[in-house]
C-alpha angles and dihedrals in degrees: 000000000000120000096216096241094305126112112227091234095055098067119055116202093229093048092077125096127182093228101018122152109262091212095049119124092199108115095180102079111133124205085244090066093054093084094035092058093048091048091047091059089060105035106054096067100033094099094040090051089052090047093051094045093050091047091052096049092103094043102044105084111232103193124210137162088265091064105023115041100181104097091197089078092065101087138089090238122092111253094201117129108256100212119123103259092205096040128068097332122108138166096254094259126115124265094252093050091048091049090054090048091051092050091050092048093050091045092053095044093050098041094048092042091234091151134013106282091228090065091056101050118119090244091058100058093140094061114113089241095053092044090050089052091051092048097048094045103038112016109028111109091209092070094207117195115263110227120230119250090226092064096244092126101046093151088066095052104082096042088051094045091049094052094041094049092051090048089053090050090054094048096040090057097046094260093173087066097045113124088226117026092202091218091292116158092012120137092260127096111279090248085074094051096116141089125217118225124200120231134194090232093062134063115269093257094055137069147158117275115220121190130038128333139175145232088251116046110234092213111185095343103123098130126076092226090068093074133299092206091066090053093049091062094048109102125183109243102162135046117184114166120200110259120240090018097141094259112170129184138036136317107261120234089219090083086078088079092066090088095170094055113130102173130034117178119172106151143148094028104140094198102048103113141167128059132311104265112250088220090075085082085077091068092095094168094052112127102166127036115177116176097151124159102011126119097256117153141181126056127318103264115261087219087076086086087085093059094090094152093061115126100169128030114180115178099145125141098031134105099260115155107190147028135194112217089195090060095045092047090063088068093083093168093055111132103171129029118182116183100145124134097033134111100257116145138182130058123336111274117254100238123193102190112141095186097048115123102161125048124167120178097153126141098027131108101259117155137189130038135319106274118242089237090072089074086069091065088090096161095051113133102168124042123173117179097147126136099029133107098258125151140178134056131338095209092111089069094057094087095048096094096163091070114125103164119037124176114180100147129133097032132105104248119175097218140125119208124209139160090296096055112115088344093153097045099103092153094065112129102162123027118175117175098150123148096006104118097251119161134202133056139314102267115234094221090065086076091052097056101117095210101037112128103157125040117171118173096149127142097028138110099264119149141184133052126311112262098261098178092051092050092046091052094058125101139173092285098046101046137038095173111156103159123045119171120172100148124143100029132107097258114156138190129054131307096276124252111249094041086126086074089076090086096165094055116129102158123043122173119173096147127136098029135108099258119153141192127054122320103268110249090207085085087076089069092062095088093174095063113126100167127037122175117175102146128136100027131120098254120158119264114272148146126276103291109261092198090071088077088074094057101081092157093067115129100169127026126178120179095156117163095359100138091253119166138177128050131320102255123242091235090069085092089068091070089081096161094065115128096168127030119178117180096149127143098025134112098256115151141181126055131312112266117243088230090075085080087069090067089089095160095060117130098167128032118177118184102144126136099030134109096257120146142178125057136306107275116248087233088076086082086078093062094096096161097049111130103162128038120171115180102145123132094041133098102256121152135190129049139306097249096116088057105031095043097041128113094267100041091126091058098057111108100163122038116159126176140142123275113248 
């Protein structure tokens, strides 16, 4: 057979990952890690997402008929007026009157230093600030009063500042190109600059409001004749822009004038760049700042030290380069701080935040050891330090018994774990210490943690047998473990008896260790298993495990290099959820069963280095999602038609076989 332009020695079966990075230079990816990497993308932020969502419950406006009478808001379509705000529209006043209003607006903005004077010069008429001045003075249907620069009309100042600042926000972020305009720059009061979106997770008469809203709901008041006094007392307290709304530009410093603002959420806007304006330190009433997943750079402003009402600061997934612990420590009410996935380097900040219960510093370039001050974060529940360059001991964490989610992976800790490690941490739900150079054993009390769902100790230097008695003593009430990954250590001994007690287990990875004995058939009792990876151990020779027939939920199965012999059974076709099947480097013989064509969800099929013979079954034409097929170092004959002429022939990226 042809090898499709690939030499059989250039692709290693275990080097393939379902969702591997095409640009990766890592040539050590095992098939066992395929599922782990996919799972990792979802799991690390699951708790933080829950934390943020629960914290925002009071600030995210859930609209219903009880609160928002206008039925027109209840649609997935934007209700914003579609006229060109800088085209033919005007505010109904004459040109000379509008010119005077514009002159007064510019005079006030420059004199009071509301905006940078450069942005308001006549030769800069396309700046967001100048365009906002034109709009509010000459086009805006609301005809708001323009305050005097001499301060003789102070009652007009804040209403003007509020409307002007929001207009600058709209224009600074490319609002004319937003997918949904959220009612911005419409003729209504700015307290109605929002759109309500329906969601499947809410009743049909409710939705999520995106835009700006106020401390006093304007209700049906959209006409001036319904009472200006009511509008005067309506102050914008929350801004929550719709994510992924095609916003482009920079965060405007003018938002600093919204001094009553409590919540500011501008997140997941891939084209919001620049630095966080230092003027945001003037927002003394701000409680929630969420700027996640933009392209913001530079340091976190030192002016944030004035934000002492802040409870949640979420700046993750940006390009931030620095942080001042002194500034953050002034936020003594701070409950959650998310700075992961930035470009911050240096030693870990010495935080002194007694109310903090969520801290994520993952995916940065922090170095050094955990500071002693972290022991003072006694209420901390979630700690994520993974994917940095941290070293030293983990002893400081021993006293933090409120911890529920701990991510320490992908560092270089100098620590040995034993049966005393984290012994009092009964609240642990997620514990990830993978790839961080830890030594020692797998503690038996880990399997007694009543809330533990995820345990990942893979890619370390752990030795010894698994704690069989501790595993055997578990039951449905004492363990909720779903994810157990111990691959790439030096673990010895057999798969322990009693492993069938881990009834909640979905992911089991014991590959690349030194385990012995036969593969424990108790695994067949774990009907919820979706991923099993046992490859590259020293198990005794045996037939293809018959107990696998019971595990119809399996999605990925790797039994690579497990001393398996005999034929691949016909019932393999019953495992119809399989996406990855790795049986490479065994002693399997006979022909491939036709039933393998029933595995129509397969992406990766690895059968190389066995004693298989015959031809590729014609049923392989049904494998329309197959991307990788390795069958080299066998005794197959015939042609490649079932693969190359199948439904998914255009998807195959790796096909390796012997030449005949």
